[in-house]
N, C-alpha and C positions, 0 to 999 in steps of 0.2 A: 910065638907070633906077636909082633909088636904093633903098636898103634902108628898109623901113618902120620906124617908131619902135619898134614892138613887137619886131621882129627885132633891131634895134640894142640894145635893152635886154637881150634874151636873149643876144646875142653878148657884150656887156660882162659880164653876170653869169657866163657860162660862162668867160670869160677870168679873171675874179676868182676863180671857183671853182677853176680849175686852179692859180692862184697860191697860194691858201690851202691846198689839199690838198698841193701839192708842198712848201710850207714846213712843213706839219705833219709830214711824214716826217722832215725834217731836225731839227726841234725835238724830236720824240719820241725820235729816235735819240740826240741829245745828252743828253736826260734819262735815257735808259736807261744810257748810258755813265757818266754822273755817279753814278747810283744804284748801279751795279755797282762803281764805284771806292770808294764809301763803305761799302757792305755787304760787298763781297768775293764776292758771289754774283750771277751774271748771271740775268736773267729767264728765259732759256732753260733754266736748270738749277734752276728752282724758287724763285728769288729773287722777293720781292714788294716790295722796297725802292722800286721805281719808283713805287709807289702813293703814296709820301710825297714824291715829287720834284715840286716846283712846275713845273719846266721840262717834264716829261712831261705834266702836266695842261694846260699852255699849248698844247702840241702837240695834245692831244685837242680842246680848245676850238677851235683853229684848224681842225682837220679837220671838226668839226661845222659851223662857219660855212661852210666850203667846200662841204660836202655840201648844206646848206640853199640856198646860192646856186645850186648846180647844179640842184637840184629846182625852184627858182623860175624858172630860165632856161628850162626846158621849158614853163612856162606862157606865156612870151612868144614863143619862137621854135620852129620845128620841130626835130624830133630830128636831121634831116640836117645842121642847122647846129650844134647843141649837142654832140652825141655826139663828133664828131672832136676837138673842143677839149679833151675829157677827157684826151687823150694828152699835152697840154701839162704836166700835173702831173708827168709823168715827167721832162720836160725841165727843169722848175723845180728839181728836186732834184739834177740832175746837177752843179751847181756845187760841191757839198760832197763829191763822191766822192774817195776816196783809194785809191791802189794798195796792196793788202794782200798780194799774193802772185802765184804763177804756177801754172798748171795745165798738165799735159801730157796730151794725149788718147791714146787707144789707138794712134793712127797716128803718134804722136811729135810732133804739132803742139803747140808751146808757146804758151800764151796768158796774157797778164797779165790778172788780174781786178781789178775795183774793187768796193769795198764801202763802203756809207754808214757 
């Protein structure tokens, strides 16, 4: 028993959506870091230099393309097929994680954390 053409289209769109959304996180983060390096003020502290950063805008466009692909995927395939594939966007951005530090819990457990 094979997958119908519509389900296959929805599946492919959902996969592409996850790739675009995952990549958008990486691209936007690189744009935020570049803007903070230039202006000296991070976005979290009131800096708006990222709005002038082309890399950040590329990340936004990439995210919008991914969200549109996800929306269209629901037109072709059932939610039970499309929704779980949304978790792949998290996996897509794991490749750019870097170890930033260490956290010690109240029980003394030390855990290395990663941050994009």
